[in-house]
N, C-alpha and C positions, 0 to 999 in steps of 0.2 A: 126233359125236365131235372131240373137240380134241385136236392133237396137240401135244406140249411142245415146247419151245425144243430141246433135245436133239436129238429126231428131225429137226426142221429140219436142224441144224446136219449131223448126219449126211448125210442126204438130200443136201445140199450138198458133202460131201465134207470138211468143214472137221474133223470129229472123226469118233472111230471109236465102234463102241457100246461098248466097253471103256473108252474115254476118257469118255463118257458117265455109264458107272456110277461110275467114280471120283470123276467131280464134283459128283455127287447124292450120295453117301457123304461126302464132305469138305463140300458145304454143308450135310447135315444134321446133320453132329458140330459145325460152327462155326456155324450158323444163318446161311448167306450165302445170298442168291439166286445162280441159275443160274449166270450171266453172272460175277459176282464170285469164287465158287469155283471158275470156269476160270480166270479170272485170277490167283488166287491160287494155284492149282497149277502153274500155266505154261503149260497146253495152249491158252489164249484169251489174247490181247491187247484191250486196248483199241483198238488199230489195225484188227483183224479185227473186233471188234464194231461199229466206227464205219462199217467197208465193206460189213457185210452188213446192219445195219438203220438206217443213219444216225446222226444226232445223237439219235435216239430211244432208243437201245440200253438203256437204264434205265428206260425204260418196261415195263411187262407185255407182253409179248408174245402174240398171239393168230393160231394157225394155222388159216386158213381151210380148209374143204374145201366144196365145193358139193354135194356129196352129203349134208350135214348141216347145209345150209344153211336156217333155217328159212322156210317158203314164207311167212307172215304179217308177215314183214319187207320183203318185195318192195314193197310199195306203201305202206309206214309214211310215209317221206318223199318228197319230189319226186327225181327222179333226176338234174334239172339241179343240186338243191342238194348232192347227194351227191358228183356228179363236180367240180364246182367247190372242195370242201373235202377231196375224197380221201377219202371217209368213206363206211361201212356201219354201217346199224344190225344187232347181232348177236344181242340177244335183251333181254327184259326179265328184270331180278333183284328179287325181292321178299325183303327181311329185317325181322325183326321187332327193333324195339329200343323198350323201355322201355313195352312194351305197346302199341304203335303199327305199324303196318304202313308200311314205306317202299319206295318202287319206285323203281327207276333202272332207264336205257336202259343196256346196252353196247353202245360203239361202237366200231369199230376205225376207224384212223387211219391214211395213210399217213406223215403228218406230224404226230405229237402234240405236238410243240413249238411250231408256228404259235398263239399265242394266240387271234389274231382268229379263226382257224378254230374252237377249241374253244368261245370265247364266242358265236360265231355257232349252233355247234349246242348249246350248252345256252339259249339264246334262243329256237331253234326248236321245241326239245323241252319247255322249259316252257312254251310258249303253247299248243302243238297236243295235246299227250297227257297223259295221267294221271300224273303221275312227280311223285316228293318235291322240292318246289320248291328245297331247299338244297341238295340232291346229285341233281339230273336225271339226270346221264350219268355212266359211269366210263367212261374211254379204254384201251382199247390199241393198241399197233402193230399195223399188219399190213403185209403186203410186196408190192410192185406186182404181180408175177405172180399171186398168190393173187387178189388183189382183180380182177384183170381177168379171171382165169377163173370168177369168181363173175359177174361182171358178165355175162360171155358166156352162163353155162349158167344161172343164175338169173332175169337179167333181160333175156335175149337180146339184148344189145349187143355187137357186134364190135368191135373196135380202130377199123377203117374209120368206124362208125356214131359213135365218141366223138371221132374227129379232127373228124369234120365239123362240129362244134359251136365249134371253134376255140381257139386259146393261152388268150383270155381267159376264158373260160368253164370252163377245165380245172385243176385243181389243178395246180402246178408238177412237180410229180415224175411226174404221171401225162402230163402232155405232155411231159415229161423223156424216160420211159421210152418211148412211144408212139412218138416222132419217132426216137430212136436205134435202136431198132427196125426200121423202116421203112427208114431209111439203110442199115441192114445187109442187107437183103434184096436 
């Protein structure tokens, strides 16, 4: 089950449950996305969204929960490839358009604004999996602490295992996060 952005902001102490209800109601009335509605109401600011989600705050957020991570995604793409791009496959999506089936892969990324990483993912998915060639992936923003929790519980990788690979083989956000946490200990 996927947790919503409002629930994530409540868990981080940025919004209250009541704030989330206000934002959701305002967003429905004005047809705004959650972040836009929060900014419009003055409960969120672009600075807060940038601080929590980085430059990718305008991209759909996916809250990872290792308890619900699909087991068939673990061996889908090479772990080294995923660590280098700061990404995880989240599951396949099948839609029907104009009497034809379109299959894409939902992927979570630590930094979806890195065009070269998105292009590398699309190329890999297009060449190795059965997906719609025009829209092979749908990208979602994921946060690093949840990314690491899925790696630990589903891929059986500890932060030390990941750090041993070296800076050049890891996504910059992942490398920075792991090093800042190691220095804090």
